[in-house]
C-alpha positions in Angstrom: 4.1 52.7 16.9 0.9 51.3 18.3 -0.4 50.6 14.7 2.8 48.8 13.9 2.5 46.4 16.9 -1.1 45.8 16.1 -0.3 45.1 12.5 2.6 42.8 13.4 0.4 40.9 15.9 -2.3 40.4 13.2 0.2 39.2 10.7 1.8 36.8 13.2 -1.7 35.4 14.2 -2.6 35.0 10.5 0.7 33.2 9.8 0.3 30.8 12.7 -3.3 30.0 11.7 -2.2 29.3 8.1 0.6 27.0 9.3 -1.9 25.2 11.6 -4.4 24.7 8.7 -1.6 23.4 6.4 -0.3 21.1 9.1 -3.8 19.6 9.6 -4.3 19.2 5.9 -1.0 17.4 5.6 -1.8 15.0 8.4 -5.3 14.2 7.1 -4.1 13.8 3.5 -1.8 10.8 4.3 -4.6 8.3 4.6 -6.7 9.4 1.6 -4.5 7.4 -0.8 -5.5 4.0 0.6 -4.2 1.5 3.1 -0.6 0.7 4.0 1.8 0.3 1.2 2.6 -3.4 1.9 -1.1 -4.3 1.5 -1.7 -1.9 -1.4 1.1 -3.6 -3.3 0.0 -7.1 -2.3 -3.6 -6.4 -3.2 -2.7 -5.0 -6.6 -0.4 -8.0 -7.3 -3.1 -10.4 -6.1 -5.6 -8.7 -8.5 -3.2 -9.2 -11.4 -2.3 -12.8 -10.5 -5.9 -13.8 -9.9 -7.1 -12.3 -13.2 -4.2 -13.9 -15.2 -4.9 -17.3 -13.6 -8.6 -16.9 -14.3 -7.8 -16.0 -18.0 -5.6 -19.2 -18.2 -8.5 -21.3 -16.8 -11.0 -19.8 -19.2 -8.7 -20.2 -22.2 -8.2 -23.9 -21.7 -5.2 -25.8 -23.0 -3.6 -24.4 -26.1 -3.2 -27.0 -28.9 -4.7 -29.6 -26.5 -1.5 -29.6 -24.5 -3.0 -30.2 -21.0 0.4 -30.5 -19.3 1.6 -27.2 -20.6 -1.7 -25.6 -19.5 -1.4 -27.2 -16.1 2.2 -26.1 -15.7 1.3 -22.5 -16.6 -1.6 -22.5 -14.0 0.7 -23.9 -11.4 3.3 -21.3 -12.0 0.6 -18.6 -11.7 -0.8 -20.0 -8.4 2.7 -20.0 -7.0 2.7 -16.2 -7.2 0.2 -16.0 -4.4 2.6 -17.2 -1.6 5.0 -14.2 -1.7 2.0 -11.9 -1.4 0.9 -13.4 1.9 4.5 -12.9 3.1 4.4 -9.2 2.4 0.8 -8.4 3.4 -0.3 -7.6 7.0 -3.4 -7.9 9.1 -6.7 -9.1 7.5 -5.2 -9.1 4.0 -2.4 -11.4 5.2 -5.0 -13.6 6.9 -7.2 -13.8 3.9 -4.3 -14.6 1.6 -3.1 -17.3 4.0 -6.6 -18.9 4.0 -6.6 -18.8 0.1 -3.2 -20.3 -0.2 -3.8 -23.0 2.4 -6.9 -24.2 0.6 -5.3 -24.4 -2.9 -5.2 -28.0 -4.2 -2.0 -29.7 -5.3 -3.4 -30.1 -8.8 -4.8 -26.9 -10.3 -7.1 -29.0 -12.5 -9.2 -29.6 -9.4 -10.2 -26.0 -9.4 -11.9 -26.2 -12.8 -13.6 -29.6 -12.4 -17.4 -29.6 -12.5 -18.9 -29.0 -9.0 -15.4 -28.6 -7.6 -15.3 -27.9 -3.9 -11.8 -26.5 -4.2 -13.0 -24.2 -7.1 -15.9 -22.9 -4.9 -13.4 -22.4 -2.0 -11.0 -20.6 -4.4 -13.8 -18.1 -5.4 -15.0 -17.6 -1.8 -11.4 -17.1 -0.5 -10.5 -14.8 -3.4 -13.6 -12.7 -2.6 -12.5 -12.6 1.0 -9.1 -11.3 -0.1 -10.8 -8.6 -2.3 -13.0 -7.6 0.7 -10.0 -7.3 3.0 -8.1 -5.2 0.4 -11.1 -3.0 0.0 -11.5 -2.6 3.8 -7.8 -1.7 4.0 -8.2 1.0 1.4 -7.2 -0.8 -1.8 -10.3 -1.9 -3.7 -9.6 -4.5 -6.4 -11.6 -6.0 -9.2 -11.6 -9.7 -9.8 -12.8 -11.3 -13.0 -15.4 -14.1 -12.8 -13.8 -17.4 -12.2 -15.4 -20.1 -14.4 -17.0 -22.6 -12.1 -18.5 -25.5 -13.9 -21.6 -27.3 -12.6 -23.7 -30.3 -13.6 -26.8 -28.5 -12.5 
């Protein structure tokens, strides 16, 4: 009977140790996927919106229709606001700064030596940095800043 108790004790000890290891692995694995889901979603959507807007700016007006081009850029820029409403912490703050600095007329962003264009790039980089720090790295295409220099 002594062997049976010893064997039962060892089995119980091994089972408890296994459950403890699995429990720790489950706890630690939650953060490895990135930051919180609100920011992960906002960051991914920001990346898409920013890159689509940048592509519009690079493409220029189709068929020389500047109004249609401007309307398309304005519609794309309006997609940034809801992202700030769903984000939290530093990501929310960076998006708020970006949105607050956007000019009324999107043409200003692509004018030569545009201060608002430079601010757009700097503020977008700040959003990307905040997303990365929060666990959701994003890749932004180069925004075409024109210069007389």
